[in-house]
N, C-alpha and C positions, 0 to 999 in steps of 0.2 A: 472487395471482399464481401462475402455474402452475409446475410443475417445470422445464419447458424454459427458461423466462425466468430463473429463478434459476440454472440451470446455465450459461447464456450469460453472465450477469453474473459468475458465479464464475471462469469461464474468462478472461473480459476482465481481470478483477482479478489473476488469477494470471499471466497474460501480462505485465501491468504490473510485477509483481514480478520475473519472469525477466529482462525487458529492463533494468529498473533495476539489478539485480545484475549483469548482463553489462556495461552501461555503466560502473558503478562500478569493476568489476574492471579493465576496460581503462584507465580514467583512472588508477587506482592503479599499474598496470604501467607506463604511459606516464611517469607522474610519477616513479616510482623509477628507471626507466631513464635518463630524460634529467636527472634531478636538478632538475626545475623545481617550485619551490614554487607557482607559479600553477596547474599541472596538479594538484598534490597537493591544493591548496586546493579546486579544482573537484570533485575526487574525494570529498572530505569533504562537499561540498554535495550531491553525487550520492548520498551515504550517507544523507543526510537524506531525500532523495526516495525512497530504497529503504525507509526506515523508514515513510514515509507510505504508500507502496504496500502494505507489509505490513499496516499498521493498516487500510487500506481493505479488502484481501482478507479479514482477520479480520471486519471489520464486515459485509461481504457475506455471509459464511458464517453469522454469528450471526443476521442479518436473515432468512435463509432458513428458519430454524427456525419451526416453528408457535408461535403466541402462547400465553400462559398465561391463566389465568382472573383474575389480579390486575388492579388498576387501571392499572398501567404494565408491560405485558409487556416482556421483555428485548428481543425483536426491534424494538420501537418505539424504545426507548432507543438501541439500537445504530444504527438508521438516522439518528438525530439526531447521535449522537456520531461516527459514521462520516463524516458530511459536514463535521464541524467540526474534527477532529483533524488532518488533513493541512495545512490552511492555517495552523494554529497553529505547525506546524514551520518554516514559510517565514519 
């Protein structure tokens, strides 16, 4: 895969991290401001989404590295793990 494709994937993953952080922050603020446990609970759930987005961003960055000479290069393992870790958090 060429460098431009990896850059686009990385940008999309980073954008997901930023938006997740923004939404989590807004929900925490709203929950504290109103004292609503429901909104605070939703903010905690959004925090898990933020963690998943962060892991995906990390996996995309590692997967962009060139492979090694060994039987299971790191970038192949990260492709697999990056796809499985976010659903585990749900």
